[in-house]
N, C-alpha and C positions, 0 to 999 in steps of 0.2 A: 126342886130338881130342874136343872137346865141341861138339855140334851143337844149334842152335836152329832150330826150324821157324817161319817167319814167313809171314803170310798177307795178300795184297793187299787194297786197298780200292777204292772206286769210281773209275772211270776206266780200269781194266784190262780192262773187258769188250770182247769181240769176238764177232761172229757165228761160230759153229762151235767156240767154246772147249769143250774137254772131250769132243768127239764121238769123236775117235780113241781116247781113253782108254776111253770107254764101249764102243766096238766091240772093243777088245782085252782088256778085263778085266771079267768079269761083276760083280765087286764094285764097280767104278766105275759101271757101268750101274745097279746097284741104288740108288746114292745119288740119281741123277736121278729114278728111279722113286719113291723115298721122298719127295723134294721135291714132285714132281707130285701125289702122293696127299695130302700135307699141305696143299697150297694148293688142291686141288680143281680143278686146271687143268693143261694141258700146257705148263708153263714150258720143258721141254726142247725142244719144237718151236720156241719163240721163240728160245732160245739157239742152236740149230743151223741154223734155216732162216728165221728172222724178219728184220725190218729193224732196223738199229742204233738208229734213233730210239726205237722202242718198247722195245728192250732197255735203253736208257740211262735210261729213266724210273726214278726212284729206287726205286719199289716193286718193279720188276722186276730192276734191276741188283743190288740187295743180296742177295736170295736166290739169284740166278743165280751170282754170284761165289762165294758160300759153297758152293753145290753143286759147282762146278768145283774148288774147293780141296779139299773133302773127297773128291771122286772121285779126284783126283790122289793124295791120301794113301792111299786104299784100294788103288789100283794099286801104289803103293810097298810097302804092307804085304803085298800078295799075292806080292811078290818078296822078302820077308824084310827089308825096310827100314822098320820101323815105329816107333811112339812109344817103344819100349824103347831106342832109340838116342839119344833126345833129352833134353837137360837142361832146356830152357825152350821155351815157345811165346809168340808175340806176334803181333798183327795190327794193321794200319793202319785205324783207324776201324771200319767194318763187319767188317774182317778179324779183329777181336777175337772176334766171334761164331764165325767159322770156326775160330779157334784153340781156343776153348772146346768147340766140337763135336768137334774132333780129339782133345782131351784128355778127352772124356767128361763134361764138366760138364753139358751137356744134349744131348738127342738131336738128330739131323739134322732130324727133323720139327719139333721145337720151335724149333730155330734158324731154320728156314725161315719159320715162322709169326711169330716175333719180328721177323725182318728185314722181312717184308711190313708188319707193323704199324709198325715203325720208319721204313721208307721213306715210307709214307703220312703218318705223323705229322709227319715232317720237312718233307715237301712242303707240308702244309696249315698249318704253323705260321706262315708268313709269306705274304701275298698275292704272287702272281707279279709281279715287276718292282720290288718294294720292297726286296729284299735282293740282295746280290752277294758274290762272293769274288774275290780277286786274288792272284796269285803274285808275290812280290818276290824277285828273284834278285840276288845279289852284295852283300847286306848281312847283318850278323850279327843274331842273335836280339834282342839288347838294343836295337839301333838300330831294328829293325822294330817292336818293342814301343813305343818312344817315338813313332815315326811314327804308329802306330795311335792312340795316346792323343791326340796333337796333332790328328789328323784328325777325331776323334769330334765335337767341338763340340756336345756335348749329345746326339748320337746314339750308336748302338752301332758300334764299330769295334775289333776285337780280333784278336790273333794266334790263328788257329784251328789251324794245323798248323806244327809245328816239324819240317820234313822232313829237312834236313841242314844243315851249318854255313853254307851260303850260299843256302838256299832256304826261305822261310817264306811262309805263306799267311795273308792277313787276310780277315776276314769281318764282315759287319754291314749296316747300312743302305746302300743303293746310293750315295747321294751321299757318305757318309763314306768308303766304300771308294774311290771315285773321287778324293777329296781325298788319301787315303793314297797312291795311285799317284803323284800329282803330287809329294807331299812326299818319297816314296821316291826318285824320280828326282833331286830337288834334293839329297838326301843322298848321292847317288853310286851308286844301284842300277844294275846293268847293264840290267835290264829290270824293269818293273812292269806286268803285263798282267792284264786282267779275264779271269776263267775262264768257260767256257760251262757254268755250273751253274744248276740251277733253283731253288736256295734257299741262304740263307747258313748253312751248316752250322757246328757247333761254336762258337757264340757265344750270347750271352744271348737273342737273338731266338728261339732254339729251346726256350725254357722250356715252351711248351705241349706240345711233343713229349716232353720229359723227363717231364712228368706222365703222359702216356699210356704211356710205357715203364715207369714205376714200377708202374702198374697191370698191364701185361702181364707183367712179370717176376715178379710175385707169383703168377701162375697156373701157372708151370712148376716142375718138380722140378729142383733143381740139386745136383750132386754136387761133391765136391772134385776138381779137375783131376788127371790122372795125373802131370803135371809142372807146376811153377809157371808161371803166366801173368805176363808182364811187362806191366803195365797202362798204357794210353795216358795216363791222367790223372796217375799218380804216377811213372811210369818206374821202378817197382820191382816185385819179385816178390810175388805174392799167391796164396794157396791156399784161403782160407776162403770158402765159397760165399756167406755173408752179406755179406762184404766185396766180393766180386766183383759181387754184385747192386747194391750201392751205387755201385760204380765205373762200371758200365754205365749207370746212370742219370745220373751226373755227366758221363759222356763225351759225352752228347748236346749239352750246352752248353759242355763243357770243351775243353781244348786236347789235340790229339793230339801228345804229346811223343815223336815218333818218334826224333829224333836222340838225345835223352837216354836213351830206352829201349835203343837199340843200344849206346850208350856203357856203360850199366849192365851189359848182358849181356857185353860184351867185358871189362869190369873184373872180372866174376865168372866168368871162365873159358871163355866161349864163343869158339871159334876158327873155327867154320863156321856160316854162315847159309844155310839152304835155303829159297828162296821157293816155296811150295806153291800152285799154281794158275795163274791167267792172268797173262801179262805178265812183265816183268822190271824194273818201276819201282823196287821196293824194293831189289833187288840193286844198282842204280845208286846209290841213296841210301846204302846200307850201305858201298859201296866208298869213298864220300866221307867217311863218318863214322869207320869202323873200318878204316883202310887196311891193317892187318896181317892182317885176317880174310879167310877164303875165302868165296866166294858160289857158289851153284848154284841154277838155276831148274828147277823140276819142274812142267811143264805139258803135256808131250807124251810119247808112247811113246819117242821118241828121247832125251828128257831122262832118262827112267827107265833106259834102256839105258846111257847115259853114267854115271849114278850107280852102277849095278851094276858097270860096268867099273872105276870108280875105287875 
């Protein structure tokens, strides 16, 4: 059995996530304390007792989800199920930072600061209301790519997330994304729905944010990951820190090739995917991509007990 640890992206956040882990394992609590100290604020209070609207703000959700993921990993490690059992790591969008923190490429504190910068930069790149994202269900990637190109009409409209064989997300100028929804339905999509996001992530409109991340990533020390990272942009394994830095910059405007990443891992021997952190969205996608592979979600003490029992 070859295991990959995978880490969720934005949208998985819930009030209270990670609290039971922090109460049960001091190593998990230490992660939240480290993130609070790095940001100079009590983000853990917002995660556990705040309101979902504030937590969902991009600059809060990104470091919060990373903290929850790494806390879950520390709890697993405390029970003897650590990174030494893993062949690869991967993360969906911001989850790539969680994966790299897990693999020791940069510290949890640096990951938190980078994600705060990333969240603010992505939010500020496009004025509110000018950009949008939409999920297209029931069409393959090539068809959605053509739909996005046809909808652009001189504006930006691109496939941002290749989530699974029948779920893709388009991103760009709001009017172009709305046109893409209409064209997708004409092309036979089961659904094409606008997403409740505050900015058009993973498209060319994020270029100002990519520039800010290039500056921020130059300020942190980066080590080779303890296991290879399967990168969003290339859907292939990478271990060189200089290459990882370039890919993290490219990821801001580039495509999250999640379906291709899972296919690559399955083709290279991964038989089990463990989703580390909040939610179970990635596990659902993986079951639709690599139907022979096993999945497991690790986000609560009960999840860890089940993993130990298995």
